[in-house]
N, C-alpha and C positions, 0 to 999 in steps of 0.2 A: 486952857480953851486954845483950840487955832484958829488963827486966821483962815479966812476963804482961801487967800494965795497958798498960805501952808498947807490947808487942805488939800487943794487941788494939786501942788507940788506930790504930797505925800501918795495920792491915787493915783498918778501918772507915773510914779516909781516902781508900781507893781507890776509883775509881769503878765498877771491875769487879769482878764477885764471885768470893769465892773461897771454897773449900769443901776441906777437909783431911779424909782419912780415913785410917785404921792400914791395916797389911798385909793385913788380913782383911776390909777394906771396912765397919769402923764408924767412921760420923761423928765427928770430934774438934771441928770447929770450923768455923761458917761465920759470914762477916762482915755488915755491915748490908745492905750491896747485893745481898746473894744473898738476904737475907731479903724483900727488898722484891720481886726477882724469882721468887721464888717461892709470896710470900705467906704466910708460915708463919715463927714467930719460931725463934731457935737453940736457945732451951732444950727446943723440942717436936722436934727432930731428932738434936741431939748425943746420942750413946751408942746411937742405933740403926743397924742394918745399913742399908746404901741399896738392899737389895733390899726390905725392908721399907715403904722410904719409896716406891718403885713400887708395892708391893701399895694402899698406903693413896691412890694417887693424887697425890700430891705430886710426883713425877717423873714424867716420860713414860717415861723411860729411863735407865740408869745409865753415864755415861761410866767411873767408877771400877772396876766390873766387868770393862769389856773393856780398862782398863789392865792389871788383875791377869791378866787371861786373857792378854794380847799380851807383856806386861810391853815394852810399847814407848808412845809417847806416841799418842793418840787426839784425833782433832778430829772434835765432830758438833753438826750443829744440831738443838736440842732446843727444844719448845714446852712451856710450863708452864701449870700450872693458871689462871694468871692472863692468860694467851694472851699471853704475852711470848716471842719468839722468840730464843732464846740460842746464840752461837757458842760453844760447850764445848771447851776443852782440857785434857786430861789427862794428866798426867806423873809418871812413878815415880820414886821417891827410893828407890836401893838402898843395902845397907848393905855391910860390907868383903866378906861371903862373897855378895853379889851378890843377895841377897833384898830384896824389896820391903816395906819397913817405914812408906812414908809414901805417900799420894796427892795430891798436888796439883791441885787442877782449879780454872781460872778460866772466869769466864763472861763474856761480853760482850753485851749486847741492841743486837741489830742487826733488830728488829720491823722500824723504819723502814725498813732499808736494802732487807731482803727484800720489804716491801709495795711499795716504790718498784720495785725489779725486776718484781715480780710486774704492778704497774701499767703500766711499759715492755713487757713482753710481750703484756700485754692491747693495748695502742695499736699494737703490730706487728701482733697479730692483726686490728686494726680496720681499718689500714691495707690489709693483703691481701685483707682482702674486700672492701672497697672498690677498688682495682685490678680485681679479680674483677668485682664489678659496672660499673665502669667500661666494662673490657674486652667484658663482654657488651652495654652499652648501645651502645658503640662500633658492635659488630657488628651490633645491632639494627637501629639507626638509619641504617644505611647509610653509615657516614662513610667507606668504601671511596673511592678518586678514582676506581675503573673503575666504580664502579655508581652508577648515576644514576635514581633511581625517585621519583616522585611520584605515579602513580596507584593506585587500591587494589588492582587487579589484580595489576601487580606485586609492590606490599608485600607481599599475598598468598604471591608465588611465592620471593621473597627470605627472608619468615620460616620459609616451609617447607624452605628450604636449610641455614636454621642447624640446623633440628630434624634434619633429614639427615646434616649434617655430624657431628653426635655419633655415629651409628653408623659401622658399615664395610663396608657392604652394597653391590652395585652400584646405580649410579642410572642412569636412560634418561631421557634428556632429549629432550622432543619440542618441535617448532615451524616455522615456516617457514624458509627460509632468509632468514638475516641479521638475525632476531630478538635474536642476543646471546647464543646458546647456550653459547659457550665462556666469555663472561665467568661465566655462571651456575656452569660447571663450574668455574672459575679461583675464584671467591668458596667454594664448598664446599670446596675444598682447603685453602684458606688460612684458615678459620675451625675445621677439622679438627685432630686430634691430628697428622696429617702434615705439617701446614702447614711444616716447618722440614727436608721433605723434599723429592725433585724432584716436580716437575710436567712430565709430559712430554705433549704434545698432538701427535697423529697424524691428519692428513687419509688417511681410508683410501680416498676416490676419487682420491687424487692419486699412489699406489701402484700400478704395473702390476702385473697380476694374478698372473704367475711369480713376483715379487717379496715378494710378502705374506708368506708364511711366513718366508722369510731375514730382511726387515727386524723383524717383531714377534716372533720368537724366536731370531735370530741363526743362525750357521752355523760350521760347522767349515773349517780349512783344506782347500782343494782339495775341496770338498763337489759343486760343480758351477761348471761354465765361467762364468770371471770373476770367481768367487770371490776375496774377500781372501785372500791368499796367508798370512795370520797369523792367519785366522777373524774374527768379528764378533761382539759382544755384541749382542743383540736388545733392541728396546726396551724389553721389558719387564724386563729385566734392568738396563738402565738408570735404571727408575723404581723401582728395587726398594728399598722403605720409604715409597715416597711414592704417586704418582697418575698413571694413565696415562687420557689423554681421548682415545676413539678417536670422533672426528667421522667423520660420514656411514657409521656402522656397516653400514647396509644396502647399502654396495658390496662388503664382504668376499665372495668367493667362497664356496660352499658347502662345498668341502673345507676352506678354512682355518677356515669357522666351528665345523667340528668339533674342532678343534685348540686354538680359543679357548676353546669349553666346557670341554675338558678341563682347561685352564691354570685355567679358574675353579672347576672342581670337585676339582682336587688339589692347587692352589698350585705349581707345577711348569712349567716348560719345558723343551723338549729341541730343542738348537739342529741344525739340518738337518745332516746328517752324524754326529751325534754318539749314542752308545749309553748315555749316563748322563744323567738327567736334574738340572737345576738350581732349586732350592727359591727361590721368591720371595714376597714378602709385598708386592702390589701393591694398592690399590684400584682398581677399573675405574669409569669414569665415560663412559659411552656415549651418543652423539647422532644423532639424522637428522631429516631433514624429509621422510622416506618415510612410507608408513601400514606399518608392519613387519606388523600383523594382517593385511592384503590380501596382501603377501609370504609369510606362513605359508600363507596358502588357497592360492596359486600356487604354492607348493613352492619359492619364492626365497628364503626364510629359513628355518631350521631352528625349529622350533616349541619344543624344549628348550632353544635358547641365547636364545630371546625370553623366556622363562618366567624363566631364569637371570638375565637383565639387567635385567628389569622388577620388580624388588623396591621402587625408589622411583619410578616416573615421576613425571618432572617435566614440565606442559607450558608454554611461554612463549609467551603470546598474542602475534600480530601488532600491530604499532605502532597500525595503524587500530581496534584494539580498546583500546587505551589511550593515548587523545590527551593524558591529562593529561603523559604523559612527554616529549611532541614539545617544548613549549617549555624544559623544563630541558636536553634533550639537544641542543637548536640554541646555547644559551649555554655548554653544556659544549664542543661542539666548537669553537664560534667562539674561547674562550677557548684551546683547545689549538692552532687553526691560527694564532692571533694572535702566540703565543710560537714556534711554529714558522717563520712567514715573517717576522716582525718587523713585522708591520703590524696597524693596529686597522680593523676593519669592523663596521658596524651594521645593522643590518635596518630597513625602514622597516615601519610598522604593516601598511599593507596586503601586505607582501610576507610578513610573519610569519602575519598571517589566512588568506596562501594556502598556506604550507607547512603549517597547521595544518589546513587543511580536505583537503588531498590525503590520498589513501588509502595511499600509501608501500607498492607491492607489492613492493618490495625491502627494506621496513624498514629498520632500524637503520642498516645497511651502506648503503643507497642514499641515507639522510640525510647521512652522513656523507661520504660522496664527494661528494655535491654542494656541501656547504659548503665543504668544502675546496677543488672548483673554483672557486666564486664566490669564495672568499678571494685565488687567483691571479689569476682575469682580471677581475676587476670593479676598474677605476682608482680608482672614486668611493671616497668614504668609507661612503656609504649604498647597501647593494643593496636595489635596488627592484622592484618587480614584473617591470618588464619585463628584469630580468635573469635572470629564472627560466627554467626551461626551458618550451616552449609547454605540454605535457601540463598542467602545473601551472598555468599562466595558464590554460588552458580551462577547467578542471576548479573554478577559483574563479569567472572570470566576474563580476567585478564591473559591467560594463558593461552587459550584461542586466539586472540587479537595480536601475540605474538607469534603463533603459527602460521600467520597468513602473511607469507614472505612475499613481497610485492617483486615482479620481475622486472619490469620495465621502468626506465626514470620516472614518466609520468607517475606509475604507481607509489614509487619511493616518494614521490613529492607528494601526492596526494594524502599516504599514509602520517608523514610528518605534521601537515597540515590539519590532519584531522586531531590527532593525539595532543596540537598546540591548542587548540579548539576544546578540546574536552579539559585540558588541564585547566584554561582560562575559566 
């Protein structure tokens, strides 16, 4: 057996803190390491009950009492008044009768480990915030490959789309044919909380009037002549959880407009021939190139449906009102068709100027179709002015400007300044 002196020497040589209490919770011994952990000398705690030490603020809590209550091993994290964090484990020592006569508590300083873990968690949080900010910036600066924006007019539209995407109310996209209303609808869906759910695009003008209800809301077996014998889910059911894009909404017959309004108000669809409604969770984005206000006055479009759809109206300007987008769109489409047809073509400066000067009554769709046609039919590497359609050449009229021969010095200077500004 060790002498008391040898026992104390052994206990003080251990780096971990050691605290020994009797079966009543009275402190019998603490080693040097525990003295350093709690900032208190052994003679100030030996003989005192552990509850007294908690009351005096020497300990934040006592594992010894938990061991005495549970009669089992207890492990806790404790913070001392010196600011150290200890991993404390208390073990009961039982006598032959099964009663606790000693509690041995060991404490290991894990301050640096805990602080390191907290630092890692903080950095994880910082990384998470940075990822969110990068995603917001990606959305804000239109890094989506389908959205090509340079003009201030379209930047305002896209920024508004990002704000609208946060809500879940209907959106009504207005604009001339071919301006890119479906691209805007896709963008709203992609940056919304429904991005991972279906996006169903419906061209309402392409559905025959008698089939609108069946296509949108579905039908039961044998509900009408020619119906699918197994029945069919409507497009609203297919889009459940996601977004349905109703393009050319002004072409829906009045009778079906009432049913669409019912879906908007109740979030329910009833298949043709069915007796029970089906719950659907769908965001509606509608679009039209028609003047719905005029149609409402003429009785061709329901006023209540118009106001229900017109929660977030977005007007996409025509291409002639955002000429800064023409050159980026040209470059974008040329790149697409170069990969599609395996050929590289470039526009001469004169041809490019003519395209920018044109008013594009068919908007982006007309520009895209023209560039695809030119990519196929032009055999040369360069697409020149004479390759362009006659209406674009005549609108540009470079020969007429050249024929205007200024006679005075000031007229010459004015003509040069005009050319420089046009080229810029």
